[in-house]
C-alpha positions, 0 to 999 in steps of 0.5 A, a space after each residue: 504335252 508341254 508344261 511350263 513354269 514361269 519365274 517372274 520378278 513382279 513390280 510391286 503393285 503395277 498391274 499393267 507392267 506385270 501384265 506386259 512382262 507376263 505376255 513376253 514370257 508367254 510368247 517365249 514359252 509358246 515359241 517352245 510349244 508350251 501347252 500349259 503355263 503357270 505363274 507365281 502366287 499373285 503374279 500380277 501384283 506381286 505378293 503384297 498383302 497390304 496392297 491387296 485391298 486396293 489392287 483386288 479385282 475379278 476374273 472378268 477384269 478387261 485388263 486380263 482380256 489379252 490372256 484370254 485372247 492368247 489362250 484362244 488363238 494359241 491353244 494354251 492354258 494359262 494360270 495367272 496369280 491375281 487378288 480377287 474380291 467376293 462378298 466374303 472378302 479378298 482372296 488369293 486366286 489363280 485365274 485360269 484361261 483355257 481356249 474358248 472356255 469361260 475363265 475359271 477361278 481358283 481361290 486359295 483354300 488353306 491360308 497361312 496364319 500371316 494371311 488371315 488379317 488380309 484374306 479369306 479362304 476360298 471354296 474352289 475345287 482343287 481339280 482343273 478340268 484342262 484340255 490335256 488331262 486332269 490337273 490340280 491347282 495349289 497356292 503356296 501354303 496349301 502344298 504343306 497341308 497333306 489333305 490338299 494333295 490327297 484330295 487332288 489324287 482322289 479326284 484323279 489328278 495326274 498333274 499338280 500345279 503349285 503357284 507360290 511366293 516362297 522366301 529363300 528359306 521357304 523354298 528349301 522346305 518346299 522342294 522336298 515336300 513337292 518331291 514327296 507329293 510327286 512320288 507318293 501320288 504319281 503326279 507330275 508336280 510343278 512349282 512357279 515361284 517369284 524372285 526379288 523383294 516382296 512384302 517383308 521378304 525376298 522370294 527365293 526363286 528355284 522354280 522347279 518340276 518333278 516327274 511322277 516318280 518324284 525326280 526333279 527334272 529341272 530347276 531355275 536359279 534364285 535370282 533370274 526371271 525365266 522358264 522351265 518347259 517339260 515335255 511329259 512324253 519325252 521328259 525333255 526339259 528346256 530352260 530359258 532365261 531371257 
């Protein structure tokens, strides 16, 4: 299978424009045969906690329909970052689109303390039952919580997908942790990060992929939008910077 991380530069609060940018990157990834594509944390709006109340939506928002159509027609799994609303409050979520299946919603379970004024914790299961094996989802701060990766491993995950909005400093700390997760649990591990300014910091990019031995097999830079595509059978890596 071919796993892909998309590194984006979100336009602050502009859902329509960000959806259009996502579609362009998806088409580029599909041209290389990607079967799973992961986007950064809150990729549809940008990581903007103070705007989340106004921008929050749900997995059935008609504006997200193009992603389901792409998934159905092109047989690809997509993980898109979206702020969502429930009766408990606002969540940092991934909406997952799979061919001819209902949309799945993964809501961030372990929040960073800075997020407490804006969001509430989700109760989603870590594991995603995908078409291509067992995948586990993580959103940003969760990769720093040891029990999160432990649970993913106990549930039989062989792929760990981390959707993040990490600062330059935060990426420096995330890389060794993700390498440790990959090697400790023998999970192919991916991180999709943004670039550009958001909230109160600059996202540090450097989206990357580690194989199940913990070796980093590909990395993007810290300023450009782009894609990393990893073939789990051949370990070939394709880097695309539009």
